[in-house]
CHARMM-style PDB file with segment names, atoms N, HN, CA, C and O in Angstrom:
ATOM      1  N   UNK     1     295.000  66.910 170.279  1.00  0.00      PROA
ATOM      2  CA  UNK     1     294.282  65.575 170.535  1.00  0.00      PROA
ATOM      3  C   UNK     1     293.081  65.448 169.988  1.00  0.00      PROA
ATOM      4  O   UNK     1     292.259  66.259 170.414  1.00  0.00      PROA
ATOM      5  N   UNK     2     292.742  64.774 169.264  1.00  0.00      PROA
ATOM      6  HN  UNK     2     293.409  64.115 168.918  1.00  0.00      PROA
ATOM      7  CA  UNK     2     291.675  64.676 168.368  1.00  0.00      PROA
ATOM      8  C   UNK     2     290.401  63.837 169.405  1.00  0.00      PROA
ATOM      9  O   UNK     2     290.637  63.095 170.359  1.00  0.00      PROA
ATOM     10  N   UNK     3     289.210  64.182 168.929  1.00  0.00      PROA
ATOM     11  HN  UNK     3     289.018  64.784 168.154  1.00  0.00      PROA
ATOM     12  CA  UNK     3     288.144  63.493 169.595  1.00  0.00      PROA
ATOM     13  C   UNK     3     288.185  61.845 169.513  1.00  0.00      PROA
ATOM     14  O   UNK     3     287.927  61.135 170.486  1.00  0.00      PROA
ATOM     15  N   UNK     4     288.475  61.439 168.468  1.00  0.00      PROA
ATOM     16  HN  UNK     4     288.685  62.015 167.678  1.00  0.00      PROA
ATOM     17  CA  UNK     4     288.834  59.931 168.275  1.00  0.00      PROA
ATOM     18  C   UNK     4     289.980  59.330 169.228  1.00  0.00      PROA
ATOM     19  O   UNK     4     289.987  58.215 169.749  1.00  0.00      PROA
ATOM     20  N   UNK     5     290.791  60.179 169.312  1.00  0.00      PROA
ATOM     21  HN  UNK     5     290.786  61.085 168.888  1.00  0.00      PROA
ATOM     22  CA  UNK     5     292.062  59.577 170.373  1.00  0.00      PROA
ATOM     23  C   UNK     5     291.464  59.811 171.661  1.00  0.00      PROA
ATOM     24  O   UNK     5     291.904  59.013 172.488  1.00  0.00      PROA
ATOM     25  N   UNK     6     290.590  60.645 172.148  1.00  0.00      PROA
ATOM     26  HN  UNK     6     290.232  61.294 171.476  1.00  0.00      PROA
ATOM     27  CA  UNK     6     290.120  60.700 173.703  1.00  0.00      PROA
ATOM     28  C   UNK     6     289.182  59.355 173.720  1.00  0.00      PROA
ATOM     29  O   UNK     6     289.265  58.494 174.596  1.00  0.00      PROA
ATOM     30  N   UNK     7     288.133  59.308 172.437  1.00  0.00      PROA
ATOM     31  HN  UNK     7     288.065  60.007 171.726  1.00  0.00      PROA
ATOM     32  CA  UNK     7     287.418  58.220 172.785  1.00  0.00      PROA
ATOM     33  C   UNK     7     288.010  56.949 172.736  1.00  0.00      PROA
ATOM     34  O   UNK     7     287.411  55.999 173.239  1.00  0.00      PROA
ATOM     35  N   UNK     8     289.413  56.757 172.045  1.00  0.00      PROA
ATOM     36  HN  UNK     8     289.899  57.529 171.636  1.00  0.00      PROA
ATOM     37  CA  UNK     8     290.053  55.444 171.978  1.00  0.00      PROA
ATOM     38  C   UNK     8     290.508  55.270 173.388  1.00  0.00      PROA
ATOM     39  O   UNK     8     290.295  54.169 173.896  1.00  0.00      PROA
ATOM     40  N   UNK     9     291.175  56.299 174.182  1.00  0.00      PROA
ATOM     41  HN  UNK     9     291.349  57.193 173.770  1.00  0.00      PROA
ATOM     42  CA  UNK     9     291.459  56.215 175.440  1.00  0.00      PROA
ATOM     43  C   UNK     9     290.428  55.786 176.564  1.00  0.00      PROA
ATOM     44  O   UNK     9     290.704  54.931 177.406  1.00  0.00      PROA
ATOM     45  N   UNK    10     289.105  56.513 176.498  1.00  0.00      PROA
ATOM     46  HN  UNK    10     288.881  57.208 175.814  1.00  0.00      PROA
ATOM     47  CA  UNK    10     288.120  55.885 177.245  1.00  0.00      PROA
ATOM     48  C   UNK    10     287.723  54.554 177.051  1.00  0.00      PROA
ATOM     49  O   UNK    10     287.472  53.808 177.998  1.00  0.00      PROA
ATOM     50  N   UNK    11     287.637  54.147 175.630  1.00  0.00      PROA
ATOM     51  HN  UNK    11     287.841  54.753 174.861  1.00  0.00      PROA
ATOM     52  CA  UNK    11     287.255  52.716 175.475  1.00  0.00      PROA
ATOM     53  C   UNK    11     288.253  51.736 175.805  1.00  0.00      PROA
ATOM     54  O   UNK    11     287.902  50.586 176.071  1.00  0.00      PROA
ATOM     55  N   UNK    12     289.462  52.076 175.814  1.00  0.00      PROA
ATOM     56  HN  UNK    12     289.747  53.010 175.597  1.00  0.00      PROA
ATOM     57  CA  UNK    12     290.680  51.135 176.312  1.00  0.00      PROA
ATOM     58  C   UNK    12     290.511  51.046 178.014  1.00  0.00      PROA
ATOM     59  O   UNK    12     290.628  49.993 178.641  1.00  0.00      PROA
ATOM     60  N   UNK    13     290.217  52.355 178.615  1.00  0.00      PROA
ATOM     61  HN  UNK    13     290.122  53.210 178.106  1.00  0.00      PROA
ATOM     62  CA  UNK    13     290.135  52.136 180.109  1.00  0.00      PROA
ATOM     63  C   UNK    13     288.867  51.375 180.435  1.00  0.00      PROA
ATOM     64  O   UNK    13     288.893  50.612 181.401  1.00  0.00      PROA
ATOM     65  N   UNK    14     287.677  51.520 179.668  1.00  0.00      PROA
ATOM     66  HN  UNK    14     287.656  52.140 178.883  1.00  0.00      PROA
ATOM     67  CA  UNK    14     286.635  50.600 180.020  1.00  0.00      PROA
ATOM     68  C   UNK    14     286.902  49.104 179.880  1.00  0.00      PROA
ATOM     69  O   UNK    14     286.597  48.296 180.757  1.00  0.00      PROA
ATOM     70  N   UNK    15     287.462  48.795 178.778  1.00  0.00      PROA
ATOM     71  HN  UNK    15     287.709  49.452 178.066  1.00  0.00      PROA
ATOM     72  CA  UNK    15     287.899  47.450 178.580  1.00  0.00      PROA
ATOM     73  C   UNK    15     289.036  47.023 179.639  1.00  0.00      PROA
ATOM     74  O   UNK    15     289.096  45.876 180.082  1.00  0.00      PROA
ATOM     75  N   UNK    16     289.779  47.869 179.942  1.00  0.00      PROA
ATOM     76  HN  UNK    16     289.730  48.801 179.582  1.00  0.00      PROA
ATOM     77  CA  UNK    16     290.580  47.396 180.986  1.00  0.00      PROA
ATOM     78  C   UNK    16     290.054  47.098 182.024  1.00  0.00      PROA
ATOM     79  O   UNK    16     290.519  46.152 182.660  1.00  0.00      PROA
ATOM     80  N   UNK    17     288.855  47.858 182.538  1.00  0.00      PROA
ATOM     81  HN  UNK    17     288.477  48.627 182.022  1.00  0.00      PROA
ATOM     82  CA  UNK    17     288.330  47.328 183.697  1.00  0.00      PROA
ATOM     83  C   UNK    17     287.727  46.172 183.559  1.00  0.00      PROA
ATOM     84  O   UNK    17     287.998  45.313 184.398  1.00  0.00      PROA
ATOM     85  N   UNK    18     286.766  45.847 182.484  1.00  0.00      PROA
ATOM     86  HN  UNK    18     286.546  46.545 181.802  1.00  0.00      PROA
ATOM     87  CA  UNK    18     285.786  44.620 182.228  1.00  0.00      PROA
ATOM     88  C   UNK    18     286.707  43.583 182.145  1.00  0.00      PROA
ATOM     89  O   UNK    18     286.780  42.802 183.094  1.00  0.00      PROA
ATOM     90  N   UNK    19     287.592  43.403 180.945  1.00  0.00      PROA
ATOM     91  HN  UNK    19     287.533  44.037 180.174  1.00  0.00      PROA
ATOM     92  CA  UNK    19     288.375  42.214 180.766  1.00  0.00      PROA
ATOM     93  C   UNK    19     289.810  42.297 180.556  1.00  0.00      PROA
ATOM     94  O   UNK    19     290.445  41.325 180.147  1.00  0.00      PROA
ATOM     95  N   UNK    20     290.254  43.220 180.771  1.00  0.00      PROA
ATOM     96  HN  UNK    20     289.738  44.010 181.102  1.00  0.00      PROA
ATOM     97  CA  UNK    20     291.958  43.470 180.717  1.00  0.00      PROA
ATOM     98  C   UNK    20     292.037  43.819 179.419  1.00  0.00      PROA
ATOM     99  O   UNK    20     290.969  43.883 178.810  1.00  0.00      PROA
ATOM    100  N   UNK    21     293.396  44.149 178.635  1.00  0.00      PROA
ATOM    101  HN  UNK    21     294.264  44.097 179.129  1.00  0.00      PROA
ATOM    102  CA  UNK    21     294.057  44.321 177.747  1.00  0.00      PROA
ATOM    103  C   UNK    21     295.000  43.537 177.245  1.00  0.00      PROA
ATOM    104  O   UNK    21     295.708  42.892 178.019  1.00  0.00      PROA
ATOM    105  N   UNK    22     295.146  43.468 176.092  1.00  0.00      PROA
ATOM    106  HN  UNK    22     294.571  43.992 175.464  1.00  0.00      PROA
ATOM    107  CA  UNK    22     296.297  42.712 175.401  1.00  0.00      PROA
ATOM    108  C   UNK    22     297.580  43.702 175.670  1.00  0.00      PROA
ATOM    109  O   UNK    22     297.561  44.856 176.099  1.00  0.00      PROA
ATOM    110  N   UNK    23     298.519  43.023 175.345  1.00  0.00      PROA
ATOM    111  HN  UNK    23     298.535  42.086 174.996  1.00  0.00      PROA
ATOM    112  CA  UNK    23     300.030  43.894 175.540  1.00  0.00      PROA
ATOM    113  C   UNK    23     300.066  44.841 174.563  1.00  0.00      PROA
ATOM    114  O   UNK    23     300.403  45.951 174.975  1.00  0.00      PROA
ATOM    115  N   UNK    24     299.797  44.751 173.260  1.00  0.00      PROA
ATOM    116  HN  UNK    24     299.523  43.849 172.925  1.00  0.00      PROA
ATOM    117  CA  UNK    24     299.699  45.847 172.319  1.00  0.00      PROA
ATOM    118  C   UNK    24     298.405  46.936 172.758  1.00  0.00      PROA
ATOM    119  O   UNK    24     298.702  48.126 172.651  1.00  0.00      PROA
ATOM    120  N   UNK    25     297.412  46.715 173.100  1.00  0.00      PROA
ATOM    121  HN  UNK    25     297.170  45.748 173.187  1.00  0.00      PROA
ATOM    122  CA  UNK    25     296.403  47.386 173.750  1.00  0.00      PROA
ATOM    123  C   UNK    25     296.847  48.395 174.724  1.00  0.00      PROA
ATOM    124  O   UNK    25     296.511  49.579 174.707  1.00  0.00      PROA
ATOM    125  N   UNK    26     297.735  47.754 175.690  1.00  0.00      PROA
ATOM    126  HN  UNK    26     298.008  46.792 175.703  1.00  0.00      PROA
ATOM    127  CA  UNK    26     298.156  48.389 176.987  1.00  0.00      PROA
ATOM    128  C   UNK    26     299.382  49.228 176.565  1.00  0.00      PROA
ATOM    129  O   UNK    26     299.745  50.159 177.283  1.00  0.00      PROA
ATOM    130  N   UNK    27     300.023  48.927 175.433  1.00  0.00      PROA
ATOM    131  HN  UNK    27     299.727  48.170 174.850  1.00  0.00      PROA
ATOM    132  CA  UNK    27     301.235  49.971 175.028  1.00  0.00      PROA
ATOM    133  C   UNK    27     300.438  51.135 174.160  1.00  0.00      PROA
ATOM    134  O   UNK    27     300.788  52.316 174.153  1.00  0.00      PROA
ATOM    135  N   UNK    28     299.373  50.635 173.473  1.00  0.00      PROA
ATOM    136  HN  UNK    28     299.088  49.677 173.479  1.00  0.00      PROA
ATOM    137  CA  UNK    28     298.798  51.904 172.908  1.00  0.00      PROA
ATOM    138  C   UNK    28     298.156  52.778 173.905  1.00  0.00      PROA
ATOM    139  O   UNK    28     298.285  53.995 173.779  1.00  0.00      PROA
ATOM    140  N   UNK    29     297.388  52.219 175.015  1.00  0.00      PROA
ATOM    141  HN  UNK    29     297.284  51.230 175.118  1.00  0.00      PROA
ATOM    142  CA  UNK    29     296.767  53.108 175.864  1.00  0.00      PROA
ATOM    143  C   UNK    29     297.891  54.054 176.631  1.00  0.00      PROA
ATOM    144  O   UNK    29     297.602  55.223 176.889  1.00  0.00      PROA
ATOM    145  N   UNK    30     299.167  53.512 176.982  1.00  0.00      PROA
ATOM    146  HN  UNK    30     299.402  52.563 176.772  1.00  0.00      PROA
ATOM    147  CA  UNK    30     300.237  54.250 177.584  1.00  0.00      PROA
ATOM    148  C   UNK    30     300.861  55.397 176.730  1.00  0.00      PROA
ATOM    149  O   UNK    30     301.265  56.464 177.193  1.00  0.00      PROA
ATOM    150  N   UNK    31     300.886  54.957 175.175  1.00  0.00      PROA
ATOM    151  HN  UNK    31     300.558  54.091 174.799  1.00  0.00      PROA
ATOM    152  CA  UNK    31     301.230  56.067 174.321  1.00  0.00      PROA
ATOM    153  C   UNK    31     300.190  57.402 174.392  1.00  0.00      PROA
ATOM    154  O   UNK    31     300.444  58.568 174.695  1.00  0.00      PROA
ATOM    155  N   UNK    32     298.988  56.801 174.014  1.00  0.00      PROA
ATOM    156  HN  UNK    32     298.781  55.854 173.767  1.00  0.00      PROA
ATOM    157  CA  UNK    32     297.731  57.802 174.251  1.00  0.00      PROA
ATOM    158  C   UNK    32     297.629  58.672 175.355  1.00  0.00      PROA
ATOM    159  O   UNK    32     297.451  59.885 175.252  1.00  0.00      PROA
ATOM    160  N   UNK    33     297.768  57.909 176.649  1.00  0.00      PROA
ATOM    161  HN  UNK    33     297.913  56.923 176.733  1.00  0.00      PROA
ATOM    162  CA  UNK    33     297.998  58.822 177.831  1.00  0.00      PROA
ATOM    163  C   UNK    33     298.886  59.979 177.848  1.00  0.00      PROA
ATOM    164  O   UNK    33     298.559  61.125 178.158  1.00  0.00      PROA
ATOM    165  N   UNK    34     300.115  59.550 177.462  1.00  0.00      PROA
ATOM    166  HN  UNK    34     300.382  58.619 177.210  1.00  0.00      PROA
ATOM    167  CA  UNK    34     301.386  60.215 177.318  1.00  0.00      PROA
ATOM    168  C   UNK    34     300.947  61.297 176.454  1.00  0.00      PROA
ATOM    169  O   UNK    34     301.196  62.406 176.926  1.00  0.00      PROA
ATOM    170  N   UNK    35     300.359  61.299 175.313  1.00  0.00      PROA
ATOM    171  HN  UNK    35     300.156  60.398 174.929  1.00  0.00      PROA
ATOM    172  CA  UNK    35     300.197  62.322 174.462  1.00  0.00      PROA
ATOM    173  C   UNK    35     299.322  63.211 175.026  1.00  0.00      PROA
ATOM    174  O   UNK    35     299.449  64.431 174.920  1.00  0.00      PROA
ATOM    175  N   UNK    36     298.155  62.486 175.810  1.00  0.00      PROA
ATOM    176  HN  UNK    36     298.052  61.495 175.896  1.00  0.00      PROA
ATOM    177  CA  UNK    36     297.047  63.423 176.292  1.00  0.00      PROA
ATOM    178  C   UNK    36     297.795  64.443 177.398  1.00  0.00      PROA
ATOM    179  O   UNK    36     297.556  65.645 177.505  1.00  0.00      PROA
ATOM    180  N   UNK    37     298.702  63.716 178.147  1.00  0.00      PROA
ATOM    181  HN  UNK    37     298.896  62.739 178.060  1.00  0.00      PROA
ATOM    182  CA  UNK    37     299.130  64.482 179.297  1.00  0.00      PROA
ATOM    183  C   UNK    37     299.926  65.818 178.513  1.00  0.00      PROA
ATOM    184  O   UNK    37     299.791  66.989 178.867  1.00  0.00      PROA
ATOM    185  N   UNK    38     300.618  65.433 177.585  1.00  0.00      PROA
ATOM    186  HN  UNK    38     300.727  64.482 177.298  1.00  0.00      PROA
ATOM    187  CA  UNK    38     301.604  66.342 176.889  1.00  0.00      PROA
ATOM    188  C   UNK    38     300.778  67.593 176.276  1.00  0.00      PROA
ATOM    189  O   UNK    38     301.148  68.766 176.317  1.00  0.00      PROA
ATOM    190  N   UNK    39     299.632  67.122 175.724  1.00  0.00      PROA
ATOM    191  HN  UNK    39     299.331  66.169 175.691  1.00  0.00      PROA
ATOM    192  CA  UNK    39     298.668  68.301 175.300  1.00  0.00      PROA
ATOM    193  C   UNK    39     298.174  68.897 176.211  1.00  0.00      PROA
ATOM    194  O   UNK    39     298.208  70.104 175.973  1.00  0.00      PROA
ATOM    195  N   UNK    40     297.652  68.633 177.299  1.00  0.00      PROA
ATOM    196  HN  UNK    40     297.624  67.652 177.493  1.00  0.00      PROA
ATOM    197  CA  UNK    40     297.171  69.126 178.609  1.00  0.00      PROA
ATOM    198  C   UNK    40     298.129  70.281 179.223  1.00  0.00      PROA
ATOM    199  O   UNK    40     297.743  71.371 179.645  1.00  0.00      PROA
ATOM    200  N   UNK    41     299.393  69.831 179.185  1.00  0.00      PROA
ATOM    201  HN  UNK    41     299.707  68.945 178.843  1.00  0.00      PROA
ATOM    202  CA  UNK    41     300.454  70.466 179.620  1.00  0.00      PROA
ATOM    203  C   UNK    41     300.813  71.758 179.068  1.00  0.00      PROA
ATOM    204  O   UNK    41     301.085  72.787 179.686  1.00  0.00      PROA
ATOM    205  N   UNK    42     300.768  71.513 177.542  1.00  0.00      PROA
ATOM    206  HN  UNK    42     300.547  70.677 177.040  1.00  0.00      PROA
ATOM    207  CA  UNK    42     300.868  72.439 176.761  1.00  0.00      PROA
ATOM    208  C   UNK    42     299.734  73.776 176.766  1.00  0.00      PROA
ATOM    209  O   UNK    42     299.918  74.992 176.711  1.00  0.00      PROA
ATOM    210  N   UNK    43     298.536  72.969 176.855  1.00  0.00      PROA
ATOM    211  HN  UNK    43     298.386  71.981 176.900  1.00  0.00      PROA
ATOM    212  CA  UNK    43     297.568  73.628 176.979  1.00  0.00      PROA
ATOM    213  C   UNK    43     297.357  74.885 178.238  1.00  0.00      PROA
ATOM    214  O   UNK    43     296.883  76.017 178.131  1.00  0.00      PROA
ATOM    215  N   UNK    44     297.858  74.240 179.308  1.00  0.00      PROA
ATOM    216  HN  UNK    44     298.243  73.321 179.395  1.00  0.00      PROA
ATOM    217  CA  UNK    44     298.013  74.935 180.573  1.00  0.00      PROA
ATOM    218  C   UNK    44     298.980  75.869 180.472  1.00  0.00      PROA
ATOM    219  O   UNK    44     298.681  76.982 180.905  1.00  0.00      PROA
ATOM    220  N   UNK    45     300.251  75.696 179.936  1.00  0.00      PROA
ATOM    221  HN  UNK    45     300.494  74.792 179.584  1.00  0.00      PROA
ATOM    222  CA  UNK    45     301.282  76.542 180.008  1.00  0.00      PROA
ATOM    223  C   UNK    45     300.799  77.829 178.927  1.00  0.00      PROA
ATOM    224  O   UNK    45     301.422  78.885 179.034  1.00  0.00      PROA
ATOM    225  N   UNK    46     299.948  77.758 178.131  1.00  0.00      PROA
ATOM    226  HN  UNK    46     299.442  76.900 178.044  1.00  0.00      PROA
ATOM    227  CA  UNK    46     299.623  78.639 177.083  1.00  0.00      PROA
ATOM    228  C   UNK    46     298.670  79.512 177.894  1.00  0.00      PROA
ATOM    229  O   UNK    46     298.771  80.739 177.888  1.00  0.00      PROA
ATOM    230  N   UNK    47     297.797  78.894 178.549  1.00  0.00      PROA
ATOM    231  HN  UNK    47     297.714  77.898 178.553  1.00  0.00      PROA
ATOM    232  CA  UNK    47     296.882  79.723 179.518  1.00  0.00      PROA
ATOM    233  C   UNK    47     297.676  80.742 180.349  1.00  0.00      PROA
ATOM    234  O   UNK    47     297.536  81.965 180.379  1.00  0.00      PROA
ATOM    235  N   UNK    48     298.600  79.911 181.063  1.00  0.00      PROA
ATOM    236  HN  UNK    48     298.714  78.918 181.039  1.00  0.00      PROA
ATOM    237  CA  UNK    48     299.319  80.843 182.219  1.00  0.00      PROA
ATOM    238  C   UNK    48     300.224  81.789 181.666  1.00  0.00      PROA
ATOM    239  O   UNK    48     300.421  82.805 182.332  1.00  0.00      PROA
ATOM    240  N   UNK    49     300.897  81.641 180.430  1.00  0.00      PROA
ATOM    241  HN  UNK    49     300.738  80.815 179.889  1.00  0.00      PROA
ATOM    242  CA  UNK    49     301.327  82.578 179.667  1.00  0.00      PROA
ATOM    243  C   UNK    49     300.651  83.964 179.467  1.00  0.00      PROA
ATOM    244  O   UNK    49     301.290  85.006 179.611  1.00  0.00      PROA
ATOM    245  N   UNK    50     299.346  83.937 179.133  1.00  0.00      PROA
ATOM    246  HN  UNK    50     298.827  83.090 179.015  1.00  0.00      PROA
ATOM    247  CA  UNK    50     298.290  84.815 178.982  1.00  0.00      PROA
ATOM    248  C   UNK    50     297.859  85.500 180.329  1.00  0.00      PROA
ATOM    249  O   UNK    50     297.052  86.416 180.173  1.00  0.00      PROA
ATOM    250  N   UNK    51     298.191  85.268 181.459  1.00  0.00      PROA
ATOM    251  HN  UNK    51     298.847  84.524 181.586  1.00  0.00      PROA
ATOM    252  CA  UNK    51     297.683  85.742 182.615  1.00  0.00      PROA
ATOM    253  C   UNK    51     298.313  86.986 182.827  1.00  0.00      PROA
ATOM    254  O   UNK    51     299.506  87.071 182.537  1.00  0.00      PROA
ATOM    255  N   UNK    52     297.728  87.951 183.275  1.00  0.00      PROA
ATOM    256  HN  UNK    52     296.758  87.882 183.511  1.00  0.00      PROA
ATOM    257  CA  UNK    52     298.324  89.118 183.555  1.00  0.00      PROA
ATOM    258  C   UNK    52     297.963  89.602 184.932  1.00  0.00      PROA
ATOM    259  O   UNK    52     296.786  89.483 185.271  1.00  0.00      PROA
ATOM    260  N   UNK    53     298.770  90.098 185.712  1.00  0.00      PROA
ATOM    261  HN  UNK    53     299.726  90.195 185.436  1.00  0.00      PROA
ATOM    262  CA  UNK    53     298.632  90.572 187.222  1.00  0.00      PROA
ATOM    263  C   UNK    53     298.279  92.008 187.268  1.00  0.00      PROA
ATOM    264  O   UNK    53     299.129  92.788 186.838  1.00  0.00      PROA
ATOM    265  N   UNK    54     297.204  92.469 187.703  1.00  0.00      PROA
ATOM    266  HN  UNK    54     296.514  91.835 188.053  1.00  0.00      PROA
ATOM    267  CA  UNK    54     296.748  93.979 187.821  1.00  0.00      PROA
ATOM    268  C   UNK    54     297.090  94.310 189.218  1.00  0.00      PROA
ATOM    269  O   UNK    54     296.433  93.902 190.175  1.00  0.00      PROA
ATOM    270  N   UNK    55     298.303  95.180 189.323  1.00  0.00      PROA
ATOM    271  HN  UNK    55     298.837  95.511 188.545  1.00  0.00      PROA
ATOM    272  CA  UNK    55     298.616  95.919 190.622  1.00  0.00      PROA
ATOM    273  C   UNK    55     297.495  96.855 190.935  1.00  0.00      PROA
ATOM    274  O   UNK    55     296.738  97.307 190.076  1.00  0.00      PROA
ATOM    275  N   UNK    56     297.412  97.187 192.519  1.00  0.00      PROA
ATOM    276  HN  UNK    56     298.027  96.820 193.217  1.00  0.00      PROA
ATOM    277  CA  UNK    56     296.564  97.984 192.998  1.00  0.00      PROA
ATOM    278  C   UNK    56     296.586  99.557 192.322  1.00  0.00      PROA
ATOM    279  O   UNK    56     295.591 100.281 192.303  1.00  0.00      PROA
ATOM    280  N   UNK    57     297.850  99.915 191.802  1.00  0.00      PROA
ATOM    281  HN  UNK    57     298.658  99.327 191.818  1.00  0.00      PROA
ATOM    282  CA  UNK    57     297.978 101.323 190.947  1.00  0.00      PROA
ATOM    283  C   UNK    57     297.507 101.100 189.615  1.00  0.00      PROA
ATOM    284  O   UNK    57     297.743 101.980 188.787  1.00  0.00      PROA
ATOM    285  N   UNK    58     296.765  99.886 189.202  1.00  0.00      PROA
ATOM    286  HN  UNK    58     296.573  99.171 189.875  1.00  0.00      PROA
ATOM    287  CA  UNK    58     296.531  99.786 187.721  1.00  0.00      PROA
ATOM    288  C   UNK    58     297.452  99.112 186.844  1.00  0.00      PROA
ATOM    289  O   UNK    58     297.102  98.489 185.841  1.00  0.00      PROA
ATOM    290  N   UNK    59     298.525  99.237 187.206  1.00  0.00      PROA
ATOM    291  HN  UNK    59     298.809  99.743 188.021  1.00  0.00      PROA
ATOM    292  CA  UNK    59     299.721  98.530 186.082  1.00  0.00      PROA
ATOM    293  C   UNK    59     299.409  97.130 186.120  1.00  0.00      PROA
ATOM    294  O   UNK    59     298.979  96.535 187.108  1.00  0.00      PROA
ATOM    295  N   UNK    60     299.703  96.525 184.733  1.00  0.00      PROA
ATOM    296  HN  UNK    60     300.052  97.009 183.931  1.00  0.00      PROA
ATOM    297  CA  UNK    60     299.582  95.139 184.603  1.00  0.00      PROA
ATOM    298  C   UNK    60     301.026  94.599 184.159  1.00  0.00      PROA
ATOM    299  O   UNK    60     301.810  95.172 183.403  1.00  0.00      PROA
ATOM    300  N   UNK    61     301.176  93.515 184.723  1.00  0.00      PROA
ATOM    301  HN  UNK    61     300.539  93.050 185.337  1.00  0.00      PROA
ATOM    302  CA  UNK    61     302.310  92.689 184.195  1.00  0.00      PROA
ATOM    303  C   UNK    61     302.249  91.297 183.985  1.00  0.00      PROA
ATOM    304  O   UNK    61     301.309  90.768 184.578  1.00  0.00      PROA
ATOM    305  N   UNK    62     302.936  90.569 183.347  1.00  0.00      PROA
ATOM    306  HN  UNK    62     303.700  91.000 182.865  1.00  0.00      PROA
ATOM    307  CA  UNK    62     302.871  89.078 182.794  1.00  0.00      PROA
ATOM    308  C   UNK    62     303.155  88.339 184.241  1.00  0.00      PROA
ATOM    309  O   UNK    62     303.733  88.908 185.167  1.00  0.00      PROA
ATOM    310  N   UNK    63     302.629  86.896 184.299  1.00  0.00      PROA
ATOM    311  HN  UNK    63     302.160  86.434 183.547  1.00  0.00      PROA
ATOM    312  CA  UNK    63     302.609  86.142 185.471  1.00  0.00      PROA
ATOM    313  C   UNK    63     304.149  85.676 184.920  1.00  0.00      PROA
ATOM    314  O   UNK    63     304.338  85.298 183.764  1.00  0.00      PROA
ATOM    315  N   UNK    64     305.092  85.760 185.831  1.00  0.00      PROA
ATOM    316  HN  UNK    64     304.938  86.067 186.770  1.00  0.00      PROA
ATOM    317  CA  UNK    64     306.485  85.346 185.631  1.00  0.00      PROA
ATOM    318  C   UNK    64     306.679  83.962 185.937  1.00  0.00      PROA
ATOM    319  O   UNK    64     305.798  83.401 186.589  1.00  0.00      PROA
ATOM    320  N   UNK    65     307.734  83.293 185.558  1.00  0.00      PROA
ATOM    321  HN  UNK    65     308.449  83.749 185.029  1.00  0.00      PROA
ATOM    322  CA  UNK    65     308.030  81.951 186.111  1.00  0.00      PROA
ATOM    323  C   UNK    65     308.313  81.978 187.546  1.00  0.00      PROA
ATOM    324  O   UNK    65     308.698  82.914 188.247  1.00  0.00      PROA
ATOM    325  N   UNK    66     308.059  80.829 187.826  1.00  0.00      PROA
ATOM    326  HN  UNK    66     307.746  80.069 187.256  1.00  0.00      PROA
ATOM    327  CA  UNK    66     308.031  80.567 189.510  1.00  0.00      PROA
ATOM    328  C   UNK    66     309.591  80.309 189.699  1.00  0.00      PROA
ATOM    329  O   UNK    66     310.202  79.465 189.043  1.00  0.00      PROA
ATOM    330  N   UNK    67     310.188  81.151 190.695  1.00  0.00      PROA
ATOM    331  HN  UNK    67     309.692  81.837 191.228  1.00  0.00      PROA
ATOM    332  CA  UNK    67     311.465  81.006 191.279  1.00  0.00      PROA
ATOM    333  C   UNK    67     311.541  79.371 192.089  1.00  0.00      PROA
ATOM    334  O   UNK    67     310.688  78.830 192.792  1.00  0.00      PROA
ATOM    335  N   UNK    68     312.742  78.938 191.720  1.00  0.00      PROA
ATOM    336  HN  UNK    68     313.436  79.377 191.149  1.00  0.00      PROA
ATOM    337  CA  UNK    68     312.471  77.455 192.616  1.00  0.00      PROA
ATOM    338  C   UNK    68     313.000  77.823 194.010  1.00  0.00      PROA
ATOM    339  O   UNK    68     312.747  77.110 194.981  1.00  0.00      PROA
ATOM    340  N   UNK    69     313.745  78.954 194.102  1.00  0.00      PROA
ATOM    341  HN  UNK    69     313.951  79.533 193.313  1.00  0.00      PROA
ATOM    342  CA  UNK    69     313.988  79.397 195.538  1.00  0.00      PROA
ATOM    343  C   UNK    69     313.055  79.656 196.336  1.00  0.00      PROA
ATOM    344  O   UNK    69     313.335  79.338 197.492  1.00  0.00      PROA
ATOM    345  N   UNK    70     311.841  80.201 196.167  1.00  0.00      PROA
ATOM    346  HN  UNK    70     311.614  80.459 195.228  1.00  0.00      PROA
ATOM    347  CA  UNK    70     310.673  80.718 196.273  1.00  0.00      PROA
ATOM    348  C   UNK    70     310.108  79.662 197.200  1.00  0.00      PROA
ATOM    349  O   UNK    70     309.814  78.593 196.666  1.00  0.00      PROA
ATOM    350  N   UNK    71     309.898  79.795 198.578  1.00  0.00      PROA
ATOM    351  HN  UNK    71     310.137  80.663 199.012  1.00  0.00      PROA
ATOM    352  CA  UNK    71     309.097  78.675 199.205  1.00  0.00      PROA
ATOM    353  C   UNK    71     307.640  78.708 198.748  1.00  0.00      PROA
ATOM    354  O   UNK    71     307.281  79.478 197.857  1.00  0.00      PROA
ATOM    355  N   UNK    72     306.838  77.906 199.336  1.00  0.00      PROA
ATOM    356  HN  UNK    72     307.129  77.281 200.060  1.00  0.00      PROA
ATOM    357  CA  UNK    72     305.761  77.550 198.690  1.00  0.00      PROA
ATOM    358  C   UNK    72     304.566  78.295 199.573  1.00  0.00      PROA
ATOM    359  OT1 UNK    72     303.387  78.173 199.241  1.00  0.00      PROA
TER     360      UNK     72
END
């Protein structure tokens, strides 16, 4: 996500609060927000994949994927 895209998201958000958006601007805002969320999720997954757990005995292992059967 480029700085220009983030600036455009912010511009459209401010405009929406002040005067409202046209249909094309609302569609552009939705598209940009979806791209931002996808980029954010990809960045977060990348960070989580690089996390290592250090056990008390000094061994390290990757943070595994969460098992859906595990309770919170």
